[in-house]
C-alpha positions as CSV (number, residue, x, y, z in Angstrom):
1,M,-72.0,-27.4,38.0
2,S,-71.2,-30.8,39.5
3,V,-71.0,-33.9,37.3
4,R,-74.0,-35.4,39.1
5,N,-76.1,-32.3,38.5
6,A,-75.0,-32.1,34.9
7,S,-76.2,-35.7,34.4
8,R,-79.5,-35.0,36.0
9,I,-80.0,-32.0,33.6
10,A,-79.0,-34.1,30.7
11,G,-81.9,-36.4,31.3
12,L,-84.4,-33.6,30.7
13,L,-85.5,-33.8,27.1
14,L,-88.3,-31.5,25.9
15,T,-91.1,-32.5,23.5
16,L,-91.0,-30.9,20.1
17,T,-94.1,-29.2,18.7
18,I,-94.8,-30.2,15.1
19,A,-96.0,-27.2,13.0
20,G,-97.9,-27.7,9.8
21,E,-97.7,-26.6,6.2
22,G,-97.0,-23.0,5.1
23,R,-100.3,-21.1,4.7
24,A,-101.8,-17.7,5.4
25,F,-103.6,-16.5,8.5
26,P,-106.6,-14.1,8.3
27,H,-106.7,-10.5,9.2
28,V,-109.7,-8.1,9.1
29,V,-108.7,-4.6,8.0
30,K,-109.3,-1.9,10.6
31,E,-109.6,1.9,10.5
32,S,-106.4,3.7,9.3
33,E,-104.8,0.4,8.1
34,S,-103.3,0.2,4.7
35,L,-101.3,-2.6,3.0
36,A,-98.1,-0.8,3.6
37,V,-98.9,-0.4,7.3
38,L,-99.8,-4.1,7.6
39,A,-96.6,-5.1,5.7
40,E,-94.5,-3.0,8.1
41,R,-96.4,-4.4,11.2
42,F,-96.4,-8.1,10.2
43,Y,-93.1,-8.4,8.4
44,G,-91.1,-5.3,9.4
45,R,-90.7,-4.4,5.7
46,I,-93.0,-2.0,3.7
47,D,-91.9,-3.7,0.4
48,R,-93.8,-6.8,1.5
49,E,-96.9,-4.9,0.5
50,R,-96.5,-6.4,-3.0
51,I,-96.8,-9.9,-1.4
52,L,-100.1,-8.9,0.3
53,V,-101.3,-7.5,-3.0
54,A,-100.5,-10.8,-4.8
55,A,-101.7,-13.1,-2.1
56,N,-105.1,-11.4,-2.0
57,L,-105.5,-11.1,-5.8
58,L,-105.7,-7.3,-5.5
59,E,-105.1,-5.1,-8.5
60,G,-103.1,-1.9,-8.7
61,G,-99.9,-3.0,-7.0
62,A,-98.3,-0.8,-4.4
63,G,-100.7,1.7,-3.0
64,T,-103.8,-0.5,-3.5
65,T,-106.6,0.7,-1.2
66,V,-108.2,-1.6,1.3
67,V,-111.2,-0.7,3.4
68,P,-112.2,-1.5,7.0
69,G,-113.9,-4.9,7.3
70,M,-112.0,-6.4,4.3
71,R,-110.6,-9.8,5.1
72,L,-107.0,-10.3,4.0
73,E,-104.8,-13.4,4.0
74,I,-101.4,-12.8,5.5
75,P,-98.8,-15.3,4.1
76,A,-96.5,-17.1,6.5
77,V,-94.1,-20.0,6.2
78,G,-94.7,-23.3,7.9
79,H,-92.6,-26.0,9.6
80,H,-92.5,-29.7,9.5
81,L,-90.7,-32.0,11.8
82,A,-88.7,-34.6,9.8
83,V,-89.0,-38.3,10.8
84,A,-86.8,-41.3,9.9
85,G,-87.3,-42.4,6.3
86,E,-88.5,-39.0,4.9
87,T,-86.8,-37.4,2.0
88,W,-87.1,-33.9,0.5
89,P,-89.3,-35.2,-2.3
90,S,-91.6,-37.0,0.2
91,I,-91.9,-34.0,2.4
92,A,-92.5,-31.8,-0.6
93,A,-95.2,-34.2,-1.9
94,A,-97.1,-33.9,1.5
95,A,-96.5,-30.3,2.3
96,L,-96.3,-28.7,-1.2
97,G,-98.3,-31.0,-3.4
98,A,-95.5,-32.4,-5.6
99,A,-92.4,-34.5,-5.0
100,T,-90.7,-32.6,-7.8
101,R,-90.6,-29.5,-5.5
102,G,-88.1,-31.4,-3.2
103,D,-85.1,-29.6,-4.8
104,V,-86.6,-26.2,-3.9
105,L,-87.5,-27.3,-0.4
106,A,-84.0,-28.5,0.2
107,R,-82.5,-25.3,-1.2
108,V,-84.5,-23.0,1.0
109,N,-83.5,-25.1,4.0
110,G,-79.8,-24.8,3.1
111,A,-79.6,-28.5,2.4
112,K,-78.6,-30.8,-0.5
113,P,-81.5,-32.4,-2.3
114,W,-79.8,-35.8,-2.3
115,E,-79.1,-35.9,1.4
116,P,-82.3,-36.5,3.4
117,P,-83.1,-34.3,6.4
118,A,-82.0,-35.7,9.7
119,P,-84.7,-37.2,11.8
120,G,-86.0,-34.5,14.2
121,R,-84.9,-31.7,11.9
122,E,-87.4,-28.9,11.7
123,V,-87.9,-28.2,8.0
124,M,-89.2,-24.8,6.9
125,V,-92.0,-25.0,4.4
126,P,-92.2,-22.0,2.0
127,F,-95.5,-20.3,1.3
128,P,-96.6,-20.9,-2.3
129,L,-97.7,-17.5,-3.4
130,R,-100.4,-17.7,-6.1
131,Y,-99.6,-15.1,-8.8
132,V,-101.5,-14.4,-12.1
133,A,-99.0,-13.7,-14.8
134,S,-99.3,-10.4,-16.6
135,Q,-98.1,-9.5,-20.1
136,G,-94.3,-9.1,-20.0
137,D,-93.8,-11.2,-16.9
138,T,-90.8,-13.6,-17.0
139,A,-89.5,-16.1,-14.4
140,E,-86.6,-13.8,-13.9
141,S,-88.7,-10.7,-13.3
142,L,-90.9,-12.6,-10.8
143,A,-87.9,-14.0,-9.0
144,Y,-86.5,-10.4,-8.7
145,R,-89.9,-9.0,-7.6
146,F,-90.7,-11.7,-5.0
147,L,-87.4,-13.5,-4.2
148,G,-85.0,-10.6,-4.5
149,R,-82.7,-12.3,-7.1
150,R,-83.1,-12.9,-10.8
151,D,-80.8,-15.9,-10.4
152,D,-83.5,-17.6,-8.4
153,A,-85.7,-17.9,-11.5
154,W,-84.8,-21.6,-11.5
155,M,-86.7,-22.0,-8.2
156,I,-89.9,-20.7,-9.8
157,L,-89.4,-22.8,-12.9
158,S,-88.7,-25.9,-10.8
159,F,-91.6,-25.3,-8.5
160,N,-94.0,-25.0,-11.5
161,A,-93.3,-28.1,-13.6
162,G,-93.5,-27.3,-17.3
163,L,-93.6,-23.5,-16.8
164,K,-91.9,-21.6,-19.6
165,P,-89.4,-18.8,-18.8
166,R,-92.0,-16.4,-20.2
167,P,-95.4,-17.4,-18.7
168,A,-98.6,-16.8,-20.7
169,Q,-100.7,-13.8,-19.7
170,G,-103.3,-15.1,-17.1
171,Q,-101.3,-18.2,-16.3
172,I,-101.1,-19.0,-12.5
173,V,-97.6,-19.2,-11.2
174,L,-96.7,-20.4,-7.7
175,V,-93.8,-18.5,-6.1
176,P,-92.2,-20.3,-3.2
177,L,-91.7,-17.6,-0.5
178,S,-89.3,-18.5,2.3
179,D,-88.2,-15.0,3.5
180,L,-91.4,-14.3,5.4
181,T,-90.1,-13.9,9.0
182,L,-92.9,-12.4,11.1
183,T,-92.4,-9.6,13.6
184,E,-93.5,-10.1,17.2
185,A,-96.7,-8.3,16.2
186,G,-97.1,-10.7,13.3
187,K,-96.6,-13.7,15.5
188,A,-99.2,-12.3,17.9
189,A,-101.7,-11.8,15.0
190,A,-101.1,-15.3,13.8
191,S,-101.7,-16.7,17.3
192,A,-104.8,-14.6,17.7
193,A,-106.0,-16.0,14.4
194,L,-105.6,-19.6,15.7
195,A,-102.7,-20.1,13.3
196,V,-99.9,-20.6,15.8
197,T,-98.9,-24.0,14.4
198,T,-99.2,-23.1,10.7
199,G,-96.8,-20.2,10.4
200,E,-93.7,-18.5,11.7
201,A,-95.2,-18.7,15.2
202,G,-93.5,-22.1,15.0
203,G,-89.9,-22.6,14.2
204,R,-88.4,-22.8,17.7
205,A,-86.9,-26.2,17.1
206,R,-85.3,-25.1,13.8
207,R,-83.6,-22.1,15.6
208,L,-82.4,-24.3,18.4
209,Q,-81.0,-26.8,15.9
210,D,-79.1,-24.1,14.0
211,A,-77.7,-22.7,17.2
212,A,-76.8,-26.2,18.5
213,E,-74.5,-26.7,15.5
214,R,-72.4,-23.8,16.7
215,E,-72.5,-25.1,20.3
216,L,-71.4,-28.5,19.2
217,E,-68.2,-27.1,17.7
218,G,-67.5,-25.4,21.1
219,L,-68.2,-28.7,22.9
220,A,-65.7,-30.5,20.7
221,A,-63.1,-27.8,21.3
222,K,-63.5,-28.1,25.0
223,L,-62.9,-31.8,24.8
224,R,-59.8,-31.3,22.7
225,G,-58.6,-28.7,25.2
226,G,-59.1,-31.0,28.2
227,A,-61.9,-28.8,29.7
228,Y,-64.0,-31.8,30.6
229,V,-66.1,-30.3,33.3
230,D,-67.0,-27.4,31.1
231,A,-67.8,-29.8,28.3
232,I,-70.1,-31.7,30.5
233,A,-72.0,-28.6,31.5
234,L,-72.3,-27.5,27.9
235,G,-73.4,-30.9,26.7
236,A,-76.0,-31.1,29.5
237,G,-77.3,-27.6,28.5
238,L,-77.7,-28.7,24.9
239,L,-79.7,-31.7,25.9
240,G,-81.7,-29.7,28.4
241,Q,-82.8,-27.1,25.8
242,G,-84.4,-29.9,23.6
243,G,-85.2,-29.7,19.9
244,L,-82.1,-31.4,18.7
245,T,-82.0,-33.7,15.7
246,M,-81.1,-37.4,16.2
247,P,-77.6,-37.0,14.8
248,Q,-77.0,-34.0,17.0
249,L,-78.2,-36.0,20.0
250,A,-75.8,-38.8,19.1
251,R,-72.9,-36.3,18.9
252,V,-73.7,-34.8,22.3
253,H,-74.0,-38.2,24.0
254,A,-70.8,-39.4,22.4
255,M,-68.9,-36.4,23.6
256,L,-70.5,-36.6,27.1
257,T,-69.4,-40.3,27.2
258,E,-65.8,-39.2,26.5
259,A,-66.0,-36.4,29.0
260,Y,-67.4,-38.6,31.8
261,V,-64.7,-41.2,31.1
262,A,-62.0,-38.5,31.4
263,V,-63.2,-37.3,34.8
264,G,-63.5,-40.9,36.1
265,A,-67.3,-40.9,36.3
266,K,-67.8,-44.5,35.2
267,A,-71.5,-44.8,36.0
268,L,-72.4,-41.5,34.2
269,A,-70.2,-42.6,31.2
270,A,-72.1,-45.8,30.9
271,E,-75.4,-43.9,31.1
272,A,-74.3,-41.5,28.5
273,C,-73.2,-44.3,26.2
274,R,-76.5,-46.1,26.7
275,A,-78.3,-42.9,25.6
276,W,-75.9,-42.7,22.6
277,R,-76.8,-46.2,21.5
278,K,-80.5,-45.4,21.9
279,V,-80.4,-42.6,19.4
280,E,-77.9,-44.3,17.1
281,P,-78.9,-48.0,17.2
282,E,-76.5,-49.0,14.4
283,L,-73.5,-47.7,16.4
284,V,-70.3,-49.7,16.0
285,L,-67.5,-48.9,18.4
286,D,-64.2,-49.2,16.5
287,P,-61.4,-50.1,18.9
288,N,-59.0,-48.3,16.6
289,R,-61.0,-45.1,17.1
290,Y,-62.2,-45.2,20.7
291,S,-60.0,-45.7,23.8
292,P,-60.3,-48.8,26.0
293,K,-61.9,-46.8,28.7
294,I,-64.7,-45.6,26.4
295,L,-65.2,-49.2,25.2
296,S,-65.4,-50.4,28.7
297,A,-67.9,-47.7,29.7
298,C,-70.1,-48.6,26.7
299,A,-69.9,-52.3,27.5
300,A,-71.1,-51.5,31.0
301,G,-73.9,-49.4,29.7
302,A,-75.0,-52.0,27.0
303,P,-78.6,-53.0,27.3
């Protein structure tokens, strides 16, 4: 790929689709369908039958009978596109009803509660499963049943402010479900139910952002190794796929600026630095960190 073509591709940024809060999509039971069959079809796991039982307030647990024509709710996670100024508590307040659920929201997204999500980051919103506590239920037993780990009992306690480790019989407990990846059949069902933007049918940006982190490491390695043309092609590809967070965009443009300077493409280096400044308005170029050529390119590309 030529430097000029790489620059042209780098200019193509795709628009992100914002998906809404986690919620369920409807499904009408058909002949020969059971909860186990639906769990296998929508989630690829028969053990998710217990989630369908709880989500639809059915009694009897595994093996509960459903009949054709019955309307079921199929839980699915949602997604939210973070914007500048948002924090985990503010997103939790809007998407999950309480700012105190920010710690859980950050945890299920593999983040630290005290570090706000990067602007443009697609945040996964867990599905709040409504469960009516039975005699003998504990936060640990519910965590094991629905989250797979007794150690995640803290998530249930944190999500339900004031909940005691042993809930009272009949008490409503919300269980934050994040491991609800839909199969292709599940995504198709969500789409058919007009719930494309409310469940796992979303999430493209999140997957791209996670993959981009790995690609950014490769891009930095190419720069260190002097493979500048390959670095330009990789950086252009990352920009072309779209869906990157603002910090990721800044890193790509910074490395493209360096690569263009290295191959002597002054105009493209200035253009890359201009894009870098656009996504990182507070950028300060330290002369002790950046070479004179990079400083010169950025001066030429200054607005």
